[in-house]
N, CA, C and O atoms as CSV, one atom per row, in Angstrom:
chain,resi,resn,atom,element,x,y,z
A,1,MET,N,N,0.852,-1.220,-0.085
A,1,MET,CA,C,0.038,-0.021,0.040
A,1,MET,C,C,0.882,1.250,-0.010
A,1,MET,O,O,1.736,1.438,0.857
A,2,LYS,N,N,0.681,2.109,-0.969
A,2,LYS,CA,C,1.561,3.362,-1.033
A,2,LYS,C,C,1.111,4.318,-0.017
A,2,LYS,O,O,-0.078,4.475,0.257
A,3,ARG,N,N,2.111,4.979,0.561
A,3,ARG,CA,C,1.914,6.085,1.539
A,3,ARG,C,C,1.695,7.459,0.924
A,3,ARG,O,O,2.563,7.910,0.176
A,4,ILE,N,N,0.755,8.050,1.150
A,4,ILE,CA,C,0.406,9.356,0.593
A,4,ILE,C,C,0.299,10.408,1.729
A,4,ILE,O,O,-0.439,10.260,2.703
A,5,TYR,N,N,1.074,11.447,1.529
A,5,TYR,CA,C,1.043,12.500,2.540
A,5,TYR,C,C,0.108,13.541,1.960
A,5,TYR,O,O,0.223,13.918,0.794
A,6,ILE,N,N,-0.828,14.004,2.793
A,6,ILE,CA,C,-1.884,14.964,2.351
A,6,ILE,C,C,-1.415,16.336,2.889
A,6,ILE,O,O,-1.214,16.525,4.089
A,7,ALA,N,N,-1.251,17.276,1.944
A,7,ALA,CA,C,-0.748,18.644,2.280
A,7,ALA,C,C,-1.849,19.694,1.997
A,7,ALA,O,O,-2.556,19.579,0.995
A,8,GLY,N,N,-1.996,20.675,2.835
A,8,GLY,CA,C,-2.843,21.723,2.571
A,8,GLY,C,C,-2.989,22.628,3.826
A,8,GLY,O,O,-2.406,22.356,4.875
A,9,SER,N,N,-3.783,23.706,3.678
A,9,SER,CA,C,-3.891,24.734,4.722
A,9,SER,C,C,-4.483,24.093,5.969
A,9,SER,O,O,-5.403,23.278,5.902
A,10,TYR,N,N,-3.894,24.511,7.167
A,10,TYR,CA,C,-4.364,24.119,8.449
A,10,TYR,C,C,-4.786,25.288,9.208
A,10,TYR,O,O,-5.959,25.401,9.566
A,11,SER,N,N,-3.873,26.194,9.485
A,11,SER,CA,C,-4.258,27.341,10.293
A,11,SER,C,C,-5.073,28.390,9.399
A,11,SER,O,O,-5.149,28.327,8.172
A,12,ALA,N,N,-5.648,29.330,10.178
A,12,ALA,CA,C,-6.503,30.457,9.544
A,12,ALA,C,C,-6.685,31.488,10.565
A,12,ALA,O,O,-6.243,31.370,11.708
A,13,ASP,N,N,-7.357,32.526,10.130
A,13,ASP,CA,C,-7.478,33.742,10.991
A,13,ASP,C,C,-8.491,33.585,12.043
A,13,ASP,O,O,-8.516,34.384,12.979
A,14,ASN,N,N,-9.391,32.541,11.954
A,14,ASN,CA,C,-10.399,32.345,12.966
A,14,ASN,C,C,-10.767,30.846,13.069
A,14,ASN,O,O,-10.518,30.037,12.174
A,15,VAL,N,N,-11.349,30.558,14.175
A,15,VAL,CA,C,-11.471,29.180,14.509
A,15,VAL,C,C,-12.399,28.314,13.486
A,15,VAL,O,O,-12.248,27.109,13.289
A,16,LEU,N,N,-13.350,29.108,12.892
A,16,LEU,CA,C,-14.318,28.368,12.036
A,16,LEU,C,C,-13.493,27.969,10.677
A,16,LEU,O,O,-13.705,26.912,10.082
A,17,ASP,N,N,-12.654,28.813,10.312
A,17,ASP,CA,C,-11.919,28.497,9.086
A,17,ASP,C,C,-10.904,27.361,9.478
A,17,ASP,O,O,-10.722,26.448,8.673
A,18,VAL,N,N,-10.258,27.377,10.640
A,18,VAL,CA,C,-9.462,26.275,11.002
A,18,VAL,C,C,-10.128,24.914,11.024
A,18,VAL,O,O,-9.588,23.909,10.562
A,19,LEU,N,N,-11.450,24.935,11.640
A,19,LEU,CA,C,-12.231,23.712,11.639
A,19,LEU,C,C,-12.581,23.321,10.228
A,19,LEU,O,O,-12.651,22.125,9.944
A,20,ASN,N,N,-12.803,24.247,9.331
A,20,ASN,CA,C,-13.168,23.937,8.006
A,20,ASN,C,C,-12.017,23.292,7.270
A,20,ASN,O,O,-12.143,22.351,6.486
A,21,ASN,N,N,-10.838,23.909,7.610
A,21,ASN,CA,C,-9.484,23.123,7.015
A,21,ASN,C,C,-9.387,21.817,7.458
A,21,ASN,O,O,-9.157,20.889,6.684
A,22,ILE,N,N,-9.559,21.665,8.750
A,22,ILE,CA,C,-9.510,20.283,9.283
A,22,ILE,C,C,-10.461,19.336,8.692
A,22,ILE,O,O,-10.094,18.186,8.452
A,23,ARG,N,N,-11.714,19.748,8.426
A,23,ARG,CA,C,-12.732,18.913,7.785
A,23,ARG,C,C,-12.280,18.570,6.395
A,23,ARG,O,O,-12.364,17.415,5.976
A,24,LYS,N,N,-11.793,19.576,5.660
A,24,LYS,CA,C,-11.324,19.333,4.284
A,24,LYS,C,C,-10.150,18.346,4.182
A,24,LYS,O,O,-10.067,17.513,3.279
A,25,GLY,N,N,-9.265,18.490,5.149
A,25,GLY,CA,C,-8.015,17.646,5.185
A,25,GLY,C,C,-8.387,16.320,5.544
A,25,GLY,O,O,-7.888,15.400,4.895
A,26,ILE,N,N,-9.191,16.063,6.480
A,26,ILE,CA,C,-9.643,14.676,6.928
A,26,ILE,C,C,-10.473,14.050,5.849
A,26,ILE,O,O,-10.325,12.861,5.566
A,27,ARG,N,N,-11.319,14.794,5.255
A,27,ARG,CA,C,-12.116,14.259,4.103
A,27,ARG,C,C,-11.193,13.764,2.965
A,27,ARG,O,O,-11.390,12.681,2.414
A,28,ALA,N,N,-10.212,14.566,2.643
A,28,ALA,CA,C,-9.296,14.204,1.559
A,28,ALA,C,C,-8.579,12.936,1.993
A,28,ALA,O,O,-8.509,12.005,1.191
A,29,GLY,N,N,-8.042,12.831,3.205
A,29,GLY,CA,C,-7.503,11.623,3.647
A,29,GLY,C,C,-8.359,10.387,3.617
A,29,GLY,O,O,-7.846,9.293,3.383
A,30,THR,N,N,-9.652,10.525,3.848
A,30,THR,CA,C,-10.564,9.534,3.722
A,30,THR,C,C,-10.647,9.043,2.312
A,30,THR,O,O,-10.611,7.848,2.018
A,31,GLU,N,N,-10.766,10.065,1.419
A,31,GLU,CA,C,-10.873,9.622,-0.007
A,31,GLU,C,C,-9.649,8.882,-0.525
A,31,GLU,O,O,-9.755,7.995,-1.372
A,32,VAL,N,N,-8.474,9.265,0.003
A,32,VAL,CA,C,-7.241,8.663,-0.393
A,32,VAL,C,C,-7.263,7.240,0.139
A,32,VAL,O,O,-6.863,6.321,-0.576
A,33,LEU,N,N,-7.723,7.023,1.387
A,33,LEU,CA,C,-7.843,5.654,2.003
A,33,LEU,C,C,-8.763,4.848,1.114
A,33,LEU,O,O,-8.402,3.759,0.667
A,34,LEU,N,N,-9.995,5.391,0.844
A,34,LEU,CA,C,-10.958,4.654,0.050
A,34,LEU,C,C,-10.392,4.319,-1.348
A,34,LEU,O,O,-10.830,3.320,-1.917
A,35,ALA,N,N,-9.511,5.034,-1.904
A,35,ALA,CA,C,-8.803,4.790,-3.134
A,35,ALA,C,C,-7.707,3.729,-3.076
A,35,ALA,O,O,-7.138,3.359,-4.102
A,36,GLY,N,N,-7.432,3.269,-1.933
A,36,GLY,CA,C,-6.543,2.112,-1.684
A,36,GLY,C,C,-5.126,2.519,-1.281
A,36,GLY,O,O,-4.199,1.723,-1.428
A,37,TYR,N,N,-4.947,3.672,-0.805
A,37,TYR,CA,C,-3.687,4.146,-0.357
A,37,TYR,C,C,-3.607,4.292,1.163
A,37,TYR,O,O,-4.658,4.235,1.801
A,38,SER,N,N,-2.515,4.463,1.752
A,38,SER,CA,C,-2.402,4.718,3.117
A,38,SER,C,C,-2.048,6.196,3.364
A,38,SER,O,O,-0.892,6.594,3.215
A,39,PRO,N,N,-3.105,7.048,3.765
A,39,PRO,CA,C,-2.743,8.430,3.931
A,39,PRO,C,C,-2.097,8.802,5.260
A,39,PRO,O,O,-2.318,8.127,6.265
A,40,PHE,N,N,-1.318,9.845,5.275
A,40,PHE,CA,C,-0.901,10.531,6.514
A,40,PHE,C,C,-1.740,11.906,6.559
A,40,PHE,O,O,-1.573,12.776,5.704
A,41,ILE,N,N,-2.546,12.019,7.497
A,41,ILE,CA,C,-3.495,13.195,7.546
A,41,ILE,C,C,-3.011,14.091,8.759
A,41,ILE,O,O,-3.263,13.787,9.925
A,42,PRO,N,N,-2.334,15.157,8.415
A,42,PRO,CA,C,-1.834,16.108,9.445
A,42,PRO,C,C,-2.921,16.742,10.309
A,42,PRO,O,O,-2.680,17.118,11.456
A,43,TRP,N,N,-4.111,16.853,9.743
A,43,TRP,CA,C,-5.121,17.555,10.450
A,43,TRP,C,C,-5.572,16.750,11.646
A,43,TRP,O,O,-6.173,17.319,12.557
A,44,LEU,N,N,-5.295,15.361,11.692
A,44,LEU,CA,C,-5.636,14.598,12.797
A,44,LEU,C,C,-4.760,14.955,14.091
A,44,LEU,O,O,-5.049,14.473,15.186
A,45,ASP,N,N,-3.746,15.766,13.925
A,45,ASP,CA,C,-2.933,16.238,15.061
A,45,ASP,C,C,-3.705,16.910,16.138
A,45,ASP,O,O,-3.288,16.972,17.295
A,46,TYR,N,N,-4.906,17.445,15.719
A,46,TYR,CA,C,-5.691,18.232,16.764
A,46,TYR,C,C,-5.991,17.226,17.945
A,46,TYR,O,O,-6.098,17.641,19.099
A,47,ASN,N,N,-6.109,16.038,17.655
A,47,ASN,CA,C,-6.411,15.003,18.725
A,47,ASN,C,C,-5.305,15.014,19.689
A,47,ASN,O,O,-5.582,14.824,20.873
A,48,VAL,N,N,-4.069,15.216,19.329
A,48,VAL,CA,C,-2.876,15.250,20.318
A,48,VAL,C,C,-3.059,16.458,21.196
A,48,VAL,O,O,-2.873,16.363,22.410
A,49,PHE,N,N,-3.412,17.578,20.636
A,49,PHE,CA,C,-3.576,18.771,21.433
A,49,PHE,C,C,-4.740,18.688,22.415
A,49,PHE,O,O,-4.698,19.310,23.476
A,50,LEU,N,N,-5.784,17.921,22.069
A,50,LEU,CA,C,-6.887,17.744,23.041
A,50,LEU,C,C,-6.501,16.839,24.229
A,50,LEU,O,O,-7.145,16.815,25.278
A,51,GLN,N,N,-5.429,16.113,23.993
A,51,GLN,CA,C,-5.073,15.094,25.104
A,51,GLN,C,C,-3.976,15.670,26.050
A,51,GLN,O,O,-3.577,15.007,27.007
A,52,LEU,N,N,-3.470,16.975,25.758
A,52,LEU,CA,C,-2.507,17.478,26.503
A,52,LEU,C,C,-2.927,17.886,27.895
A,52,LEU,O,O,-4.009,18.440,28.092
A,53,ARG,N,N,-2.030,17.598,28.902
A,53,ARG,CA,C,-2.407,18.031,30.299
A,53,ARG,C,C,-2.063,19.519,30.339
A,53,ARG,O,O,-1.479,20.064,29.403
A,54,GLU,N,N,-2.442,20.168,31.457
A,54,GLU,CA,C,-2.300,21.631,31.740
A,54,GLU,C,C,-0.804,22.004,31.641
A,54,GLU,O,O,-0.501,23.048,31.064
A,55,GLU,N,N,0.126,21.223,32.163
A,55,GLU,CA,C,1.472,21.466,32.117
A,55,GLU,C,C,2.402,21.148,30.864
A,55,GLU,O,O,3.580,21.485,30.750
A,56,GLU,N,N,1.618,20.414,29.922
A,56,GLU,CA,C,2.294,19.909,28.757
A,56,GLU,C,C,2.133,20.894,27.599
A,56,GLU,O,O,1.108,21.565,27.479
A,57,GLN,N,N,3.127,20.967,26.775
A,57,GLN,CA,C,2.979,21.811,25.580
A,57,GLN,C,C,3.699,21.196,24.428
A,57,GLN,O,O,4.695,20.504,24.637
A,58,ILE,N,N,3.239,21.415,23.196
A,58,ILE,CA,C,3.829,20.942,21.982
A,58,ILE,C,C,3.928,22.235,21.062
A,58,ILE,O,O,2.954,22.925,20.761
A,59,SER,N,N,5.164,22.459,20.679
A,59,SER,CA,C,5.142,23.800,19.770
A,59,SER,C,C,4.853,23.472,18.373
A,59,SER,O,O,4.943,22.339,17.902
A,60,VAL,N,N,4.497,24.538,17.729
A,60,VAL,CA,C,4.189,24.461,16.317
A,60,VAL,C,C,5.331,23.972,15.546
A,60,VAL,O,O,5.157,23.202,14.602
A,61,ASP,N,N,6.591,24.415,15.929
A,61,ASP,CA,C,7.797,23.839,15.240
A,61,ASP,C,C,7.845,22.257,15.384
A,61,ASP,O,O,8.135,21.534,14.430
A,62,CYS,N,N,7.549,21.793,16.599
A,62,CYS,CA,C,7.638,20.339,16.928
A,62,CYS,C,C,6.603,19.617,15.905
A,62,CYS,O,O,6.946,18.623,15.265
A,63,ILE,N,N,5.460,20.128,15.812
A,63,ILE,CA,C,4.440,19.559,14.886
A,63,ILE,C,C,4.851,19.657,13.469
A,63,ILE,O,O,4.617,18.722,12.702
A,64,ARG,N,N,5.447,20.730,13.075
A,64,ARG,CA,C,5.992,20.726,11.664
A,64,ARG,C,C,7.000,19.733,11.364
A,64,ARG,O,O,7.011,19.126,10.293
A,65,GLN,N,N,7.930,19.537,12.378
A,65,GLN,CA,C,8.961,18.593,12.217
A,65,GLN,C,C,8.343,17.204,12.152
A,65,GLN,O,O,8.707,16.428,11.269
A,66,HIS,N,N,7.412,16.853,13.063
A,66,HIS,CA,C,6.736,15.633,13.071
A,66,HIS,C,C,6.112,15.271,11.734
A,66,HIS,O,O,6.212,14.132,11.277
A,67,SER,N,N,5.431,16.306,11.077
A,67,SER,CA,C,4.799,16.178,9.861
A,67,SER,C,C,5.896,15.908,8.744
A,67,SER,O,O,5.775,14.992,7.931
A,68,MET,N,N,6.844,16.671,8.768
A,68,MET,CA,C,7.932,16.546,7.740
A,68,MET,C,C,8.569,15.126,7.727
A,68,MET,O,O,8.904,14.586,6.673
A,69,VAL,N,N,8.712,14.569,8.904
A,69,VAL,CA,C,9.292,13.144,8.921
A,69,VAL,C,C,8.415,12.190,8.138
A,69,VAL,O,O,8.878,11.339,7.379
A,70,TRP,N,N,7.060,12.386,8.373
A,70,TRP,CA,C,6.190,11.543,7.642
A,70,TRP,C,C,6.140,11.859,6.147
A,70,TRP,O,O,6.040,10.953,5.319
A,71,LEU,N,N,6.210,13.127,5.811
A,71,LEU,CA,C,6.320,13.439,4.366
A,71,LEU,C,C,7.566,12.826,3.766
A,71,LEU,O,O,7.504,12.368,2.625
A,72,GLU,N,N,8.726,12.785,4.478
A,72,GLU,CA,C,9.919,12.286,3.936
A,72,GLU,C,C,9.827,10.743,3.711
A,72,GLU,O,O,10.561,10.173,2.903
A,73,ALA,N,N,8.883,10.087,4.472
A,73,ALA,CA,C,8.778,8.605,4.317
A,73,ALA,C,C,7.632,8.253,3.277
A,73,ALA,O,O,7.329,7.078,3.065
A,74,SER,N,N,7.047,9.237,2.679
A,74,SER,CA,C,5.972,9.032,1.830
A,74,SER,C,C,6.315,8.655,0.471
A,74,SER,O,O,7.439,8.907,0.037
A,75,ASP,N,N,5.376,8.029,-0.285
A,75,ASP,CA,C,5.675,7.647,-1.678
A,75,ASP,C,C,5.212,8.763,-2.635
A,75,ASP,O,O,5.645,8.832,-3.786
A,76,ALA,N,N,4.329,9.627,-2.133
A,76,ALA,CA,C,3.740,10.736,-2.924
A,76,ALA,C,C,3.116,11.695,-1.982
A,76,ALA,O,O,2.836,11.357,-0.832
A,77,VAL,N,N,2.878,12.961,-2.474
A,77,VAL,CA,C,2.193,13.983,-1.706
A,77,VAL,C,C,1.012,14.434,-2.529
A,77,VAL,O,O,1.162,14.728,-3.715
A,78,LEU,N,N,-0.209,14.498,-1.902
A,78,LEU,CA,C,-1.266,15.078,-2.417
A,78,LEU,C,C,-1.582,16.438,-1.881
A,78,LEU,O,O,-1.816,16.595,-0.683
A,79,VAL,N,N,-1.596,17.441,-2.754
A,79,VAL,CA,C,-1.782,18.820,-2.242
A,79,VAL,C,C,-3.258,19.253,-2.517
A,79,VAL,O,O,-3.793,19.064,-3.610
A,80,LEU,N,N,-3.861,19.826,-1.495
A,80,LEU,CA,C,-5.238,20.230,-1.565
A,80,LEU,C,C,-5.322,21.628,-2.174
A,80,LEU,O,O,-4.340,22.367,-2.115
A,81,PRO,N,N,-6.471,22.024,-2.765
A,81,PRO,CA,C,-6.677,23.334,-3.347
A,81,PRO,C,C,-6.454,24.408,-2.269
A,81,PRO,O,O,-6.499,24.171,-1.062
A,82,TYR,N,N,-6.208,25.619,-2.819
A,82,TYR,CA,C,-5.919,26.861,-1.970
A,82,TYR,C,C,-4.761,26.774,-1.108
A,82,TYR,O,O,-4.719,27.359,-0.026
A,83,TYR,N,N,-3.769,26.023,-1.582
A,83,TYR,CA,C,-2.510,25.932,-0.675
A,83,TYR,C,C,-1.538,27.023,-0.836
A,83,TYR,O,O,-0.545,27.123,-0.116
A,84,GLN,N,N,-1.846,27.887,-1.839
A,84,GLN,CA,C,-0.826,28.975,-2.188
A,84,GLN,C,C,-0.411,29.917,-1.144
A,84,GLN,O,O,0.700,30.446,-1.174
A,85,THR,N,N,-1.357,30.162,-0.132
A,85,THR,CA,C,-1.114,31.063,0.945
A,85,THR,C,C,-0.557,30.369,2.185
A,85,THR,O,O,-0.281,31.059,3.167
A,86,SER,N,N,-0.385,29.132,2.201
A,86,SER,CA,C,0.058,28.360,3.336
A,86,SER,C,C,1.561,28.151,3.383
A,86,SER,O,O,2.092,27.320,2.646
A,87,SER,N,N,2.198,28.833,4.168
A,87,SER,CA,C,3.713,28.657,4.194
A,87,SER,C,C,4.105,27.219,4.517
A,87,SER,O,O,5.043,26.672,3.939
A,88,GLY,N,N,3.362,26.610,5.462
A,88,GLY,CA,C,3.658,25.200,5.734
A,88,GLY,C,C,3.547,24.240,4.585
A,88,GLY,O,O,4.363,23.338,4.399
A,89,THR,N,N,2.510,24.468,3.827
A,89,THR,CA,C,2.201,23.552,2.603
A,89,THR,C,C,3.279,23.874,1.569
A,89,THR,O,O,3.781,22.954,0.924
A,90,LEU,N,N,3.659,25.155,1.382
A,90,LEU,CA,C,4.669,25.407,0.412
A,90,LEU,C,C,6.025,24.811,0.770
A,90,LEU,O,O,6.764,24.383,-0.116
A,91,ALA,N,N,6.357,24.777,2.040
A,91,ALA,CA,C,7.631,24.185,2.446
A,91,ALA,C,C,7.516,22.689,2.348
A,91,ALA,O,O,8.540,22.047,2.116
A,92,GLU,N,N,6.369,22.075,2.502
A,92,GLU,CA,C,6.183,20.644,2.214
A,92,GLU,C,C,6.375,20.248,0.820
A,92,GLU,O,O,7.017,19.242,0.518
A,93,ILE,N,N,5.815,21.042,-0.049
A,93,ILE,CA,C,5.945,20.921,-1.584
A,93,ILE,C,C,7.467,20.970,-1.914
A,93,ILE,O,O,7.986,20.111,-2.625
A,94,ASN,N,N,8.126,21.951,-1.400
A,94,ASN,CA,C,9.517,22.183,-1.687
A,94,ASN,C,C,10.365,21.008,-1.226
A,94,ASN,O,O,11.246,20.550,-1.954
A,95,ARG,N,N,10.106,20.529,-0.043
A,95,ARG,CA,C,10.865,19.434,0.509
A,95,ARG,C,C,10.615,18.127,-0.327
A,95,ARG,O,O,11.527,17.344,-0.595
A,96,ALA,N,N,9.342,17.953,-0.710
A,96,ALA,CA,C,9.037,16.709,-1.511
A,96,ALA,C,C,9.805,16.845,-2.790
A,96,ALA,O,O,10.379,15.857,-3.248
A,97,LYS,N,N,9.852,18.022,-3.404
A,97,LYS,CA,C,10.538,18.070,-4.726
A,97,LYS,C,C,12.113,17.860,-4.508
A,97,LYS,O,O,12.769,17.181,-5.298
A,98,GLU,N,N,12.643,18.444,-3.459
A,98,GLU,CA,C,14.104,18.161,-3.083
A,98,GLU,C,C,14.352,16.693,-2.994
A,98,GLU,O,O,15.402,16.226,-3.435
A,99,LEU,N,N,13.433,15.937,-2.441
A,99,LEU,CA,C,13.607,14.489,-2.260
A,99,LEU,C,C,13.083,13.656,-3.390
A,99,LEU,O,O,13.056,12.428,-3.321
A,100,LYS,N,N,12.634,14.389,-4.513
A,100,LYS,CA,C,12.122,13.742,-5.619
A,100,LYS,C,C,10.862,12.784,-5.332
A,100,LYS,O,O,10.639,11.746,-5.955
A,101,ILE,N,N,10.150,13.250,-4.388
A,101,ILE,CA,C,8.838,12.548,-4.042
A,101,ILE,C,C,7.761,13.210,-4.966
A,101,ILE,O,O,7.607,14.432,-4.970
A,102,PRO,N,N,7.047,12.397,-5.720
A,102,PRO,CA,C,6.049,13.048,-6.663
A,102,PRO,C,C,4.959,13.794,-5.891
A,102,PRO,O,O,4.494,13.390,-4.825
A,103,VAL,N,N,4.581,14.939,-6.528
A,103,VAL,CA,C,3.613,15.826,-5.953
A,103,VAL,C,C,2.434,15.955,-6.935
A,103,VAL,O,O,2.624,16.282,-8.107
A,104,PHE,N,N,1.185,15.685,-6.421
A,104,PHE,CA,C,0.002,15.760,-7.211
A,104,PHE,C,C,-0.951,16.762,-6.641
A,104,PHE,O,O,-0.917,17.005,-5.434
A,105,TYR,N,N,-1.770,17.336,-7.411
A,105,TYR,CA,C,-2.643,18.327,-7.111
A,105,TYR,C,C,-4.177,17.899,-7.269
A,105,TYR,O,O,-5.114,18.683,-7.119
A,106,SER,N,N,-4.299,16.580,-7.585
A,106,SER,CA,C,-5.677,16.043,-7.592
A,106,SER,C,C,-5.520,14.531,-7.335
A,106,SER,O,O,-4.507,13.894,-7.624
A,107,LEU,N,N,-6.611,14.034,-6.772
A,107,LEU,CA,C,-6.524,12.515,-6.455
A,107,LEU,C,C,-6.558,11.770,-7.730
A,107,LEU,O,O,-5.936,10.713,-7.842
A,108,GLU,N,N,-7.309,12.307,-8.774
A,108,GLU,CA,C,-7.455,11.662,-10.070
A,108,GLU,C,C,-6.078,11.537,-10.706
A,108,GLU,O,O,-5.732,10.458,-11.189
A,109,ASP,N,N,-5.332,12.529,-10.722
A,109,ASP,CA,C,-3.923,12.549,-11.258
A,109,ASP,C,C,-3.013,11.525,-10.455
A,109,ASP,O,O,-2.199,10.806,-11.034
A,110,LEU,N,N,-3.198,11.508,-9.154
A,110,LEU,CA,C,-2.378,10.605,-8.297
A,110,LEU,C,C,-2.720,9.118,-8.669
A,110,LEU,O,O,-1.820,8.284,-8.778
A,111,LYS,N,N,-3.997,8.817,-8.855
A,111,LYS,CA,C,-4.442,7.485,-9.143
A,111,LYS,C,C,-4.012,6.943,-10.520
A,111,LYS,O,O,-3.847,5.751,-10.779
A,112,GLU,N,N,-3.855,7.966,-11.361
A,112,GLU,CA,C,-3.295,7.656,-12.775
A,112,GLU,C,C,-1.834,7.225,-12.789
A,112,GLU,O,O,-1.366,6.415,-13.588
A,113,LYS,N,N,-1.124,7.885,-11.766
A,113,LYS,CA,C,0.418,7.781,-11.888
A,113,LYS,C,C,0.944,6.949,-10.774
A,113,LYS,O,O,2.072,6.478,-10.916
A,114,ILE,N,N,0.288,6.709,-9.697
A,114,ILE,CA,C,0.875,5.969,-8.605
A,114,ILE,C,C,0.147,4.645,-8.406
A,114,ILE,O,O,0.503,3.872,-7.517
């Protein structure tokens, strides 16, 4: 089963847009799984934050490093629409290209080539 990293916007200016980004990311991961691939879905990280105790903290940098490790182990990257303003997504695309990991901008294109 091929490992597919899902890349796209997570943060936003307000909580409703963040939740909408989470919904879109998880849905994309579900579609990738239904297509027969093994997705890494960064938006599921919200579960980790919900489990933190009062005295525990995880930095944004730590989460970015965590995601990048999974990207580096992936067979391909699927980029969601409207990624152009996401500095994190742009960094993920650049890293994938450095490592010669194929980057796709639609599930249909990914399915044709992977």
